[in-house]
N, C-alpha and C positions, 0 to 999 in steps of 0.2 A: 473556594471550589473552582473547578473548571467545567463549564457546560460545554462539552466537547463537540457535540454534533446535533444538528437539526436537519432531518431530511423532510422536505416539504414540497408541495406542489400548489402554486397559485395562492400563496399566503404572504402577508406582510411580515417578513422575517424578524425585523427589529421589534415589532409589537409583541412578539412572543416573549422577548426578554423581560418585559415588564411583569410577567407572571412568576419570575424566579428571583431569588435573593440577589442583591446587587454586588456581592463580593466575587463576581465572576472574573477569572483571569483570562479566559479565552472562550469565545463562542464562535462557531462557524456553521454555515449551512451548506448542504451538498445535495446532489441528485438532479433529476431532470427538470425540476422546478427552478434550478439555479443555472445550470449549464446544459445546453442542448445535447441530447443524445439521439443518435440515429435510430429511427423506428419507434421513438417515444413521443406520443402526442402531448402538447401543452394544454392541460385542461384546468378547470377552476375548482377541483376537488380540494376542500380545505381539510386535509389530513396531514398530521405530522408524526414523525417518529423521532424521539430524541433520547440522548444518553447523557448521563452526568457522572463524572469521576472527580476525585480529588486532584489538585494540581500536582502533587507529588507522584500520583499514579500516572498522570499524563506524561510528565517529564521522564519518569522511569521507562515508560514504553518507547518514547521518542529516542532516548539514548541507547537503550539496551535491547529493544525488540523482544521483550519477554513474551508478549502475545501477538504483536504486530496488528492488533485490532484497531487501535487509534492511530499508531504510526503509519500503518498501511493506508488508511483513509486519507492521511495528509501527504501521501506521495502523489496524490491527484489534485487538480485544482479545486479549491473550495472558496466560498464567499465568507470572508472574515467579518463577523458582525461586531465583535468586541475583542480587544486584546490589550491587556495591561502591559506597558512597556517595561517589563522586568528583564534584566540581562540574562538571568538563568533560563527563563522560558524562551526568549529569543534565540539564545545559543542552542538550546535543545531542538527547536524547530528547524534551524539551519543544519544542524548535525544530522538530523533525520533524513533530510533531502540528500545530503552528501553521502550518507550511508547507502541510500537507495541507488544512487548513481554508481557507487563502487560495486555493489552487488550485481547490478545490471551489466556492468563492464565485464565481470567475471563470467557471465552466462552468455554473452554475445561474442561474435567473431571479431577479428582484428579490425574490420571496417564495416560500418553499418550506417543506415540512414537515421535521421532524427526520428522519423515515425516509428522505425523499429525499436529505437531506444525507448520512446514513450509508451509503446505497447508493452515492452518489458517492464517498465516502471509501474504502469497502471495494473499490470497483472501480478505483481509481487504478492499482494495481500489476498489474491484469489487462489494462488497456488496451494493445493492441499485442502481447500474449502469444499467439503462434501456437498454444499449447496450448489456448487457449480456443476456437479454431476447430476444431481436431482433437484430440479426446481428453479434454477437460475437460467436466464437467457444465455445460450451458448455463445452468442456474439457480444456479450456484455462488455468485454474489454475493448474490442474494436469500436463499439458504439460510443464508449466514453472518449476515446482518442480521436475518432474520425472528424468530428465537428469542433474539436477543442484544441487543435494544434497550437494556435496563438497563445492560449492560456498555459499550456505545457511549456512553451518557449519562454514565456514570462517567468514561470516558476523556476526553470532550470538553466536559462542561458548564462547567467553570471557564474554559476557553479561550473558549467562546462568550459567557459572562457578562462577560469582561474585554475582549472584542474591540470596538474603537472603530469598526470598519467595518460593524458589524451590530447589529441589535436582536434579542435572543433572548427569546422568549416561552415559557418552559417550561410554563406552564399550558395554553397552546393548542398546545404542541408545534410551534411555527413559528418561522422565522427570516426576517428581512428584511435585505437587504444593499444597500449603496450601489453602484448600477450606473452612476453618473455617470462621465464620462471621468476626472475628478479622482480619484474613489474607485478606479476600476480601475487608474489609474496607480500609486497608492500600493500596491495589492495586487500589481501586477506587479513593482514594485521590491523587494517583500519576498520574492519567490520564490527558491528555491535557485539557486545559480550555474549549474549544468548546465542546468536548465530554461530559465533566461533565455538561455543560449547557443543552445539549440535553437530558441527562439522567434525570436531575431534571425537565425539561419540560414535560417529559413523566410520571413522578411519582407524582409530586406535583400538586394538584388541583389548579386552578386559584383562586387567592385571599388569599391564605394561607401565601405566602411570607416567608416560612421557609428558614433558611440559608442552603447553599450547604452541609455543613458538616452533618447537621441533616438528610437531605434527603439521602445522600450517606450511612449513617449508617443504615437507613431503608432498602436501596437496598441491602446492604451487608448481611442482615438477610433474604432476600427474596429468596425462592427456585428458582425463575425465574431470578436471578441476571444476569446470562449469556445471557439470551434472551433479557433482558432490554438493556444491553450493545450493543448487536448485532443490536437491533432496532435503537438505537441512532446513531451507525455508519452508518446504512442504510440511515438514514435521512440526514446525512452530505453528503454522496456520491451521493445520488439521486439528491439533489439540485445542486451539483457541476457538475455532468454529463450532466444535462439538460442545464446548463449555457455554458459549454464548447462546447456542440454540436451546440448550437445557434451561438456561436462565430465562430465555424468552417465554418458554412454556410456563415457568413458575410465576413470572411477573404479569404476563398478558392473559394467562389462562389458556386452557386447552382449546376452547371454542374459537377464540380469536387466532390462536396459533395455527389451527387447522385451516381456517379461512384464509389466512395470509399465505400459507404454503400452497393452498389450492390455486390462488391467483398467480403465484410464482410459477407453478407447474403449467398452468394454462399459457402463460407468457412464453415459457420455454418451448412448448409444443407448437405454438403459433409461429415462433421464430424458425423452428426446424422445417415446418411446412413451407414457409416463405422461401427459405434457402433452397429447398428441393425444387420448387416451381420455376 
């Protein structure tokens, strides 16, 4: 199995693993208790939220972005608690990061700063999440990136340096990407399968049944290519966030779910007031 995520504040992360079976292929911790987030106090509340999925489910989402629920969390820096060095899992983790960079390239202009790239990457899994409209801190993505630029650089610098579709200038903290139709077609063809399917569903009228390559070539020449990619990601995340919220009510119970949502709503309102003042 893969113990995919532990969100915790002020807790000894590895101690948690002793309560789970030992056949874990990957365990990681995330959240303000691991990496500093702007506007989030570090306190000693010993509360954890965790998720468990099979290794096959984990790898499938990393490679194909069927839900982007786990893959999206791993677009951002996390603290790896345990990882079995299996080639299949390692390859899937790396492929997920490369896919995120490729998707971000398609949605960004020809030249942009590293911070703009990391904001785009951190925001992929929140695009289409209805919880970002009601209940989540509106500045959540900025809060994640603002104090963690070195962690994002560590995660993505090798990928940017090796990428043939972009020129990475670390000293200037800038990236230039190939926005020609030919360049965008190569990027579109490298996207995860589910995202390609969502793109083709948006562009191809029912009944035409053109092949994916033909449709993506059309999108590569479209001035709205970036918006189409963003809309397709929105569709994946929207479906996933609704499903996960429904599961949360079933597993945690209505009382705990309402209490959790109320805290999120309070946090959002507090953030809005702070930004207005």
